[in-house]
Biopython code that builds the backbone (N, CA, C, O; Angstrom):
import numpy as np
from Bio.PDB.StructureBuilder import StructureBuilder

atoms = [
    (1, "UNK", "N", (85.361, -45.471, 83.968)),
    (1, "UNK", "CA", (86.579, -45.671, 82.932)),
    (1, "UNK", "C", (86.108, -44.965, 81.816)),
    (1, "UNK", "O", (84.913, -45.228, 81.678)),
    (2, "UNK", "N", (86.565, -44.075, 80.833)),
    (2, "UNK", "CA", (85.609, -43.659, 79.975)),
    (2, "UNK", "C", (86.286, -43.397, 79.054)),
    (2, "UNK", "O", (87.312, -44.078, 79.059)),
    (3, "UNK", "N", (86.224, -42.811, 78.345)),
    (3, "UNK", "CA", (86.726, -43.314, 76.330)),
    (3, "UNK", "C", (87.849, -42.944, 76.930)),
    (3, "UNK", "O", (88.159, -42.502, 78.036)),
    (4, "UNK", "N", (88.624, -43.353, 75.511)),
    (4, "UNK", "CA", (89.542, -44.240, 74.973)),
    (4, "UNK", "C", (90.197, -43.052, 74.104)),
    (4, "UNK", "O", (89.720, -42.329, 73.229)),
    (5, "UNK", "N", (91.462, -43.132, 74.677)),
    (5, "UNK", "CA", (93.132, -42.029, 75.034)),
    (5, "UNK", "C", (93.482, -41.341, 73.761)),
    (5, "UNK", "O", (94.363, -41.862, 73.078)),
    (6, "UNK", "N", (92.875, -40.163, 73.315)),
    (6, "UNK", "CA", (93.722, -40.009, 71.922)),
    (6, "UNK", "C", (94.782, -40.705, 71.388)),
    (6, "UNK", "O", (95.625, -41.083, 72.202)),
    (7, "UNK", "N", (94.961, -40.979, 70.194)),
    (7, "UNK", "CA", (96.651, -41.347, 69.814)),
    (7, "UNK", "C", (96.522, -43.531, 69.795)),
    (7, "UNK", "O", (97.274, -44.117, 69.016)),
    (8, "UNK", "N", (95.627, -44.303, 70.624)),
    (8, "UNK", "CA", (95.531, -45.476, 70.964)),
    (8, "UNK", "C", (94.510, -45.873, 69.480)),
    (8, "UNK", "O", (93.646, -45.159, 68.970)),
    (9, "UNK", "N", (94.988, -47.293, 69.032)),
    (9, "UNK", "CA", (93.608, -47.994, 68.036)),
    (9, "UNK", "C", (92.075, -48.371, 68.933)),
    (9, "UNK", "O", (91.689, -49.147, 69.808)),
    (10, "UNK", "N", (91.624, -47.442, 68.204)),
    (10, "UNK", "CA", (90.597, -48.579, 68.210)),
    (10, "UNK", "C", (89.392, -49.150, 68.597)),
    (10, "UNK", "O", (88.591, -48.249, 68.843)),
    (11, "UNK", "N", (89.071, -49.891, 68.706)),
    (11, "UNK", "CA", (88.215, -51.508, 68.510)),
    (11, "UNK", "C", (87.427, -51.806, 67.594)),
    (11, "UNK", "O", (86.402, -51.147, 67.772)),
    (12, "UNK", "N", (87.298, -52.760, 66.259)),
    (12, "UNK", "CA", (86.091, -53.008, 66.527)),
    (12, "UNK", "C", (85.442, -53.454, 66.908)),
    (12, "UNK", "O", (84.356, -53.139, 66.421)),
    (13, "UNK", "N", (85.359, -54.391, 67.891)),
    (13, "UNK", "CA", (85.221, -55.242, 68.182)),
    (13, "UNK", "C", (85.008, -55.007, 70.049)),
    (13, "UNK", "O", (85.795, -54.679, 70.937)),
    (14, "UNK", "N", (83.615, -55.349, 70.034)),
    (14, "UNK", "CA", (84.095, -55.100, 72.151)),
    (14, "UNK", "C", (85.030, -55.339, 72.608)),
    (14, "UNK", "O", (85.745, -56.085, 71.938)),
    (15, "UNK", "N", (85.624, -54.835, 74.084)),
    (15, "UNK", "CA", (86.436, -55.489, 74.667)),
    (15, "UNK", "C", (85.628, -57.129, 75.745)),
    (15, "UNK", "O", (85.976, -58.292, 75.951)),
    (16, "UNK", "N", (84.952, -56.619, 75.971)),
    (16, "UNK", "CA", (83.767, -57.749, 76.940)),
    (16, "UNK", "C", (83.354, -58.375, 76.058)),
    (16, "UNK", "O", (82.384, -58.752, 76.715)),
    (17, "UNK", "N", (83.240, -58.742, 75.331)),
    (17, "UNK", "CA", (82.358, -59.748, 74.026)),
    (17, "UNK", "C", (82.935, -59.756, 72.496)),
    (17, "UNK", "O", (83.788, -59.027, 71.990)),
    (18, "UNK", "N", (82.606, -60.223, 72.252)),
    (18, "UNK", "CA", (82.870, -60.819, 70.656)),
    (18, "UNK", "C", (82.026, -59.803, 69.026)),
    (18, "UNK", "O", (82.104, -59.827, 67.798)),
    (19, "UNK", "N", (81.212, -58.965, 70.224)),
    (19, "UNK", "CA", (80.727, -58.167, 69.088)),
    (19, "UNK", "C", (80.873, -57.375, 68.305)),
    (19, "UNK", "O", (81.535, -56.428, 68.731)),
    (20, "UNK", "N", (80.513, -57.274, 67.148)),
    (20, "UNK", "CA", (80.820, -56.218, 66.287)),
    (20, "UNK", "C", (80.027, -54.941, 67.132)),
    (20, "UNK", "O", (78.910, -54.846, 67.640)),
    (21, "UNK", "N", (81.577, -53.719, 66.972)),
    (21, "UNK", "CA", (80.721, -52.247, 67.595)),
    (21, "UNK", "C", (80.896, -52.011, 66.061)),
    (21, "UNK", "O", (81.839, -52.272, 65.314)),
    (22, "UNK", "N", (79.296, -51.249, 65.764)),
    (22, "UNK", "CA", (78.946, -50.194, 64.609)),
    (22, "UNK", "C", (79.008, -48.795, 65.690)),
    (22, "UNK", "O", (79.930, -48.013, 65.461)),
    (23, "UNK", "N", (78.288, -48.538, 66.577)),
    (23, "UNK", "CA", (78.078, -46.852, 67.269)),
    (23, "UNK", "C", (79.261, -46.161, 67.648)),
    (23, "UNK", "O", (79.951, -46.365, 68.647)),
    (24, "UNK", "N", (79.505, -44.892, 66.285)),
    (24, "UNK", "CA", (80.473, -44.114, 67.053)),
    (24, "UNK", "C", (80.780, -44.541, 68.832)),
    (24, "UNK", "O", (81.217, -45.629, 69.207)),
    (25, "UNK", "N", (80.579, -43.892, 69.331)),
    (25, "UNK", "CA", (80.669, -44.350, 71.139)),
    (25, "UNK", "C", (80.726, -45.149, 71.389)),
    (25, "UNK", "O", (80.943, -45.039, 72.595)),
    (26, "UNK", "N", (80.699, -46.204, 71.149)),
    (26, "UNK", "CA", (81.044, -47.683, 71.407)),
    (26, "UNK", "C", (82.056, -47.680, 70.702)),
    (26, "UNK", "O", (82.932, -47.816, 71.556)),
    (27, "UNK", "N", (82.416, -47.637, 70.018)),
    (27, "UNK", "CA", (83.384, -47.530, 69.053)),
    (27, "UNK", "C", (84.497, -46.757, 70.300)),
    (27, "UNK", "O", (85.322, -47.498, 70.835)),
    (28, "UNK", "N", (84.449, -45.210, 70.715)),
    (28, "UNK", "CA", (85.248, -44.684, 71.109)),
    (28, "UNK", "C", (85.599, -45.468, 72.433)),
    (28, "UNK", "O", (86.723, -45.535, 72.930)),
    (29, "UNK", "N", (84.661, -45.942, 72.828)),
    (29, "UNK", "CA", (85.280, -46.528, 74.580)),
    (29, "UNK", "C", (85.851, -48.094, 74.654)),
    (29, "UNK", "O", (86.763, -48.477, 75.387)),
    (30, "UNK", "N", (85.330, -48.648, 74.011)),
    (30, "UNK", "CA", (85.737, -50.333, 73.370)),
    (30, "UNK", "C", (84.329, -51.385, 74.000)),
    (30, "UNK", "O", (84.314, -52.615, 74.056)),
    (31, "UNK", "N", (83.377, -50.543, 74.363)),
    (31, "UNK", "CA", (83.002, -51.814, 74.976)),
    (31, "UNK", "C", (81.243, -51.440, 74.023)),
    (31, "UNK", "O", (80.810, -50.340, 73.679)),
    (32, "UNK", "N", (80.802, -52.390, 73.896)),
    (32, "UNK", "CA", (79.315, -51.728, 73.698)),
    (32, "UNK", "C", (78.484, -51.764, 74.618)),
    (32, "UNK", "O", (78.584, -52.534, 75.573)),
    (33, "UNK", "N", (76.974, -50.426, 74.355)),
    (33, "UNK", "CA", (76.286, -50.677, 75.874)),
    (33, "UNK", "C", (75.984, -51.279, 76.489)),
    (33, "UNK", "O", (75.810, -50.678, 77.549)),
    (34, "UNK", "N", (75.651, -52.697, 76.610)),
    (34, "UNK", "CA", (75.576, -53.576, 77.681)),
    (34, "UNK", "C", (76.743, -54.515, 78.266)),
    (34, "UNK", "O", (76.617, -55.477, 79.024)),
    (35, "UNK", "N", (77.830, -54.010, 77.745)),
    (35, "UNK", "CA", (79.216, -54.553, 78.401)),
    (35, "UNK", "C", (79.578, -53.265, 79.237)),
    (35, "UNK", "O", (79.751, -53.201, 80.454)),
    (36, "UNK", "N", (79.678, -51.919, 77.994)),
    (36, "UNK", "CA", (79.729, -51.225, 79.133)),
    (36, "UNK", "C", (78.946, -50.924, 80.720)),
    (36, "UNK", "O", (79.432, -50.849, 81.849)),
    (37, "UNK", "N", (77.412, -50.785, 80.178)),
    (37, "UNK", "CA", (76.344, -51.103, 81.508)),
    (37, "UNK", "C", (76.945, -51.656, 82.805)),
    (37, "UNK", "O", (76.982, -51.057, 83.880)),
    (38, "UNK", "N", (77.429, -52.934, 82.540)),
    (38, "UNK", "CA", (77.896, -53.997, 83.130)),
    (38, "UNK", "C", (78.874, -53.573, 84.227)),
    (38, "UNK", "O", (78.935, -53.517, 85.455)),
    (39, "UNK", "N", (79.711, -53.266, 82.990)),
    (39, "UNK", "CA", (81.299, -53.358, 84.140)),
    (39, "UNK", "C", (80.829, -51.201, 84.667)),
    (39, "UNK", "O", (81.567, -50.481, 85.339)),
    (40, "UNK", "N", (79.558, -50.821, 84.104)),
    (40, "UNK", "CA", (79.488, -49.160, 84.875)),
    (40, "UNK", "C", (80.347, -47.843, 84.053)),
    (40, "UNK", "O", (80.314, -46.619, 84.184)),
    (41, "UNK", "N", (80.832, -48.435, 83.485)),
    (41, "UNK", "CA", (81.725, -47.314, 82.253)),
    (41, "UNK", "C", (80.327, -46.398, 81.497)),
    (41, "UNK", "O", (79.701, -46.802, 80.517)),
    (42, "UNK", "N", (80.148, -45.519, 82.001)),
    (42, "UNK", "CA", (80.235, -43.903, 81.022)),
    (42, "UNK", "C", (80.753, -43.253, 80.350)),
    (42, "UNK", "O", (81.895, -42.917, 80.665)),
    (43, "UNK", "N", (80.175, -42.763, 79.112)),
    (43, "UNK", "CA", (80.599, -41.756, 78.759)),
    (43, "UNK", "C", (79.571, -40.141, 79.189)),
    (43, "UNK", "O", (78.451, -39.818, 79.586)),
    (44, "UNK", "N", (81.136, -39.418, 78.693)),
    (44, "UNK", "CA", (80.850, -38.123, 79.206)),
    (44, "UNK", "C", (79.319, -37.491, 78.301)),
    (44, "UNK", "O", (79.235, -37.618, 77.080)),
    (45, "UNK", "N", (78.321, -36.894, 79.050)),
    (45, "UNK", "CA", (77.872, -36.093, 78.177)),
    (45, "UNK", "C", (78.200, -35.310, 77.428)),
    (45, "UNK", "O", (79.245, -34.797, 77.826)),
    (46, "UNK", "N", (77.764, -34.764, 76.194)),
    (46, "UNK", "CA", (78.212, -33.859, 75.570)),
    (46, "UNK", "C", (78.027, -32.616, 76.348)),
    (46, "UNK", "O", (77.542, -32.797, 77.465)),
    (47, "UNK", "N", (78.299, -31.402, 76.023)),
    (47, "UNK", "CA", (78.587, -30.134, 76.392)),
    (47, "UNK", "C", (77.602, -29.876, 75.858)),
    (47, "UNK", "O", (77.311, -30.271, 74.729)),
    (48, "UNK", "N", (76.414, -28.665, 77.077)),
    (48, "UNK", "CA", (75.348, -28.085, 76.353)),
    (48, "UNK", "C", (75.334, -26.944, 75.747)),
    (48, "UNK", "O", (75.969, -26.312, 76.590)),
    (49, "UNK", "N", (75.062, -26.063, 74.800)),
    (49, "UNK", "CA", (74.763, -24.929, 74.860)),
    (49, "UNK", "C", (73.932, -24.499, 75.086)),
    (49, "UNK", "O", (72.821, -25.010, 74.938)),
    (50, "UNK", "N", (74.371, -22.406, 75.929)),
    (50, "UNK", "CA", (72.447, -22.501, 75.881)),
    (50, "UNK", "C", (71.597, -21.900, 74.604)),
    (50, "UNK", "O", (72.098, -21.611, 73.518)),
    (51, "UNK", "N", (70.852, -21.831, 74.794)),
    (51, "UNK", "CA", (70.118, -21.102, 73.994)),
    (51, "UNK", "C", (70.050, -19.657, 73.843)),
    (51, "UNK", "O", (69.845, -19.063, 74.902)),
    (52, "UNK", "N", (70.178, -18.876, 72.716)),
    (52, "UNK", "CA", (70.043, -18.041, 72.084)),
    (52, "UNK", "C", (69.098, -17.039, 72.015)),
    (52, "UNK", "O", (68.473, -17.272, 70.981)),
    (53, "UNK", "N", (68.610, -15.970, 72.585)),
    (53, "UNK", "CA", (67.712, -15.435, 71.929)),
    (53, "UNK", "C", (66.863, -14.702, 70.793)),
    (53, "UNK", "O", (65.713, -14.329, 70.561)),
    (54, "UNK", "N", (68.294, -14.727, 70.160)),
    (54, "UNK", "CA", (69.071, -13.686, 68.969)),
    (54, "UNK", "C", (68.768, -12.056, 68.819)),
    (54, "UNK", "O", (68.505, -11.322, 67.866)),
    (55, "UNK", "N", (69.015, -11.784, 70.900)),
    (55, "UNK", "CA", (68.773, -10.425, 70.872)),
    (55, "UNK", "C", (70.636, -9.953, 70.830)),
    (55, "UNK", "O", (71.531, -10.797, 70.781)),
    (56, "UNK", "N", (70.809, -8.826, 70.855)),
    (56, "UNK", "CA", (72.034, -7.784, 71.104)),
    (56, "UNK", "C", (73.137, -8.249, 72.138)),
    (56, "UNK", "O", (72.861, -8.643, 73.271)),
    (57, "UNK", "N", (74.482, -8.155, 71.599)),
    (57, "UNK", "CA", (75.917, -8.601, 72.318)),
    (57, "UNK", "C", (76.699, -7.619, 72.552)),
    (57, "UNK", "O", (77.360, -7.196, 71.604)),
    (58, "UNK", "N", (76.795, -7.187, 73.459)),
    (58, "UNK", "CA", (77.390, -5.655, 73.578)),
    (58, "UNK", "C", (79.157, -6.244, 73.309)),
    (58, "UNK", "O", (79.964, -7.039, 73.791)),
    (59, "UNK", "N", (78.965, -4.611, 71.534)),
    (59, "UNK", "CA", (80.485, -4.887, 71.869)),
    (59, "UNK", "C", (80.203, -6.034, 69.757)),
    (59, "UNK", "O", (81.119, -5.941, 68.940)),
    (60, "UNK", "N", (79.407, -6.555, 69.536)),
    (60, "UNK", "CA", (79.079, -7.614, 68.515)),
    (60, "UNK", "C", (79.047, -6.664, 67.099)),
    (60, "UNK", "O", (79.257, -5.457, 67.213)),
    (61, "UNK", "N", (78.883, -7.023, 66.292)),
    (61, "UNK", "CA", (78.774, -5.911, 64.721)),
    (61, "UNK", "C", (78.219, -6.144, 64.243)),
    (61, "UNK", "O", (78.617, -6.767, 63.258)),
    (62, "UNK", "N", (77.112, -5.983, 64.343)),
    (62, "UNK", "CA", (76.138, -6.216, 62.541)),
    (62, "UNK", "C", (76.235, -6.283, 61.514)),
    (62, "UNK", "O", (76.376, -5.109, 61.174)),
    (63, "UNK", "N", (76.284, -7.155, 60.251)),
    (63, "UNK", "CA", (75.689, -6.218, 59.301)),
    (63, "UNK", "C", (74.926, -4.866, 58.855)),
    (63, "UNK", "O", (74.777, -4.793, 57.635)),
    (64, "UNK", "N", (74.480, -3.922, 59.502)),
    (64, "UNK", "CA", (74.177, -3.020, 59.072)),
    (64, "UNK", "C", (75.017, -2.032, 59.191)),
    (64, "UNK", "O", (75.293, -1.079, 58.462)),
    (65, "UNK", "N", (75.510, -2.507, 60.550)),
    (65, "UNK", "CA", (77.178, -1.541, 60.972)),
    (65, "UNK", "C", (78.295, -1.178, 59.525)),
    (65, "UNK", "O", (78.576, -0.091, 59.020)),
    (66, "UNK", "N", (78.559, -2.003, 59.311)),
    (66, "UNK", "CA", (79.297, -2.241, 58.022)),
    (66, "UNK", "C", (79.100, -1.730, 57.023)),
    (66, "UNK", "O", (80.064, -1.444, 56.312)),
    (67, "UNK", "N", (77.543, -1.377, 56.537)),
    (67, "UNK", "CA", (77.363, -0.592, 55.260)),
    (67, "UNK", "C", (77.732, 0.967, 55.922)),
    (67, "UNK", "O", (77.818, 1.628, 56.957)),
    (68, "UNK", "N", (77.889, 0.972, 54.248)),
    (68, "UNK", "CA", (78.695, 2.584, 54.133)),
    (68, "UNK", "C", (77.725, 4.082, 54.343)),
    (68, "UNK", "O", (76.508, 4.089, 54.156)),
    (69, "UNK", "N", (78.324, 5.005, 54.659)),
    (69, "UNK", "CA", (77.143, 5.845, 54.723)),
    (69, "UNK", "C", (76.698, 6.194, 52.661)),
    (69, "UNK", "O", (75.730, 6.887, 52.348)),
]
sb = StructureBuilder()
sb.init_structure("model")
sb.init_model(0)
sb.init_chain("A")
sb.init_seg("    ")
for serial, (resi, resn, name, xyz) in enumerate(atoms, 1):
    if name == "N":
        sb.init_residue(resn, " ", resi, " ")
    sb.init_atom(name, np.array(xyz, "f"), 0.0, 1.0, " ", f" {name:<3s}", serial, name[0])
structure = sb.get_structure()
């Protein structure tokens, strides 16, 4: 099981126990961290963006390219 589907109401209380949910990830999945762990519910890891070294990207315009001669 993963995060709640779009458009569905997001519960403020855990579906597994009466605790109030305060963390946005817990609210999105409907279970607190303890109940989610007991049920084997996982949250997808956020997408990782590779770091860039600040180098030139072919076809990219720079600010110096926009200067008038």
